[in-house]
N, C-alpha and C positions, 0 to 999 in steps of 0.2 A: 504494500500500500504506500502511496506517495505521502510525503510530509504534509502536503496540502489536504489530502483526504483525511489523514489522522487529526489534523487541526479541526477540520470540519466536523468529524465525528465527536471530538472532544467538546466542541461548542454545542452540538445538538444534545449530547449526553448531559452537559451542565444545564442547558436550558430545560430539559425534561425534568431533571432533579429539582430545580428551583420551582418549576411550575407545579409539580406534584407535591413538593414539600411545603410550599408556601401556605396553602389552605390549612394544613395541620397546625401551623403556628400563627394563624390569623386571629386566635382568641386565647383566653386563659384556658389551660388544659391541666389535667392531672398526668403526671409522668407514668404511673402504673395504671394500666387500663383494667386490671382485674385485682380482686382482693378476696382472700378466703374468709368465710364466716367463722366466727369463734376464734379469731386470731388477731394479732397485732397488725397494723397497717401504717406505713409511713406515707403520708399524703404530701406530695410535692406539687405545689401549684406553680406552673410555668407562666410567666408574664413576659410576652415577647415584644410588646410595644406600648406606647402611651396612647394618648388621644390626639390623633393627628401628630403635630410636632410638640405637643404639650407633655411634660413629664408626669409620670405616675407619682402621686403623693400619699395615696392610701389604698390599701387592699383590705376588703372585708369579706370573709367567707362565712356562710351560714352552715352549721353542722346538721346533717340530716338525722332524723330519729333512728336510734339503734347504733349510732356511732358514739362510743363512750370513751372515757379516760383520755380526753383530748389534752395534749400538752404542746403548745406552739414552741417552735425553735426560735431562740434569740437571733436577731439579725443586727449586727453592729450598726449604730446610728438610727435604727428604727425603734419606736416605742410599740409595745404590745398591750392591747386591752382585750379582755374577755368578758362576755356576757354569759351568766349562768342562769339556769332555770330547771324546772321539773321536766322529766321525760313523761311521755304518755303512759309508760309502764316501767317496771323494774327490769333490768337486764343483768344476766349472770356475767361474772368476771372470773379472774383467776382465783384459785384456792377457796371457792365457795362464796366469795364476796358478791354483793349485788349493788348496782347503782340505780338510783331512782331520780337523780338530778346530776347536772354537770354542765360543761361548757356547751353553749348553743351557738356562739358566734365568736370569731377571732378577728381582730383588726390590727394591722401593722400600719403605722403612720409616722410622720415626723422626718422623713427623708425625701429625696427626689431621685427617681429612676428615670433618666433621660430616655426619650423615645428611641434613640439609636442603640440602646443597650437592652439586654435581656437579663432577667433575674428569676430566682425561685423563692417561694415562701413555703416553709415546711412545718408540719405538725404531726406528732405521733398520735395514734388512735388505737382503738380496739373495735373491731366489727363484731357486734353481738352475735352469739351463736343462735339466738332466736330468730334472726332474719333469714328468709329463704334464699338459697342459692338460685341463681338464674335471673334475679332482678337487678336493675341498675339503680344505684344510689346517685343522686345529683347533689352537688355542693355549689349552690348559687354564690356567685362572687360579684361584688360591686367594686369596680376599679375607678377611683376618683383621681383626676388629674388636676394640674394647676388650672387648666381651662377645660372643662367638660368632664364627661364620665362615660364609662361603658357599664352596662348592667348585664353581666353574663348570667342571666337567671332563667332564660327560656328553656322549657322542657321540650323533648321531641314531640312533634305533632302526630296525631293518630293516623293521618294520611301519608306519613313518611316524608313530608316536605322538611327540608333542613330549617332549623331555627336561625333567626337573624343573629341573636347573641346567645348562643347555647351555654347552658350551665355545664361545668365540668362534671363528668360522670365516671363511675367505676362499676364494673360488672362484678357481682358477687358469685363466687365459685365455692364448691365444697372444700372443706378443709382436708388436706392430705392425711 
């Protein structure tokens, strides 16, 4: 193959990669797409952009029912706030413990994530064993920027149409 053809192939391959990869990073997502029920889960929220050219200044995630023992990871320069509340029911945890209330929302704020940069916001959790495998849990996220906001809270439509600002989700699988 000539040098010119190799360059052309490389350009086409690069274009295909960016065209197919770009939509996956067009919104806030969870790094792990599956989580076992009755086990620990490290939730990593990926934030790939701001609001237009405006930097992200706050990320708030709502914790779905059945996700317990939530502990957000410290991010240097960012403040963390949690809102706690009662669960709809009690959930089993390790060593026979049960949880009937806990963290319902986590907010990171006080820093600026420029639009040109990517970052991750992490929290440790436990996916209650009482939840059925096969369902998808959604973690609605509000991304506030210096100017504007994204509300990544839309759930999948029954007709299969893609959501405009989809909430990050994780599919529950049986524990091994």
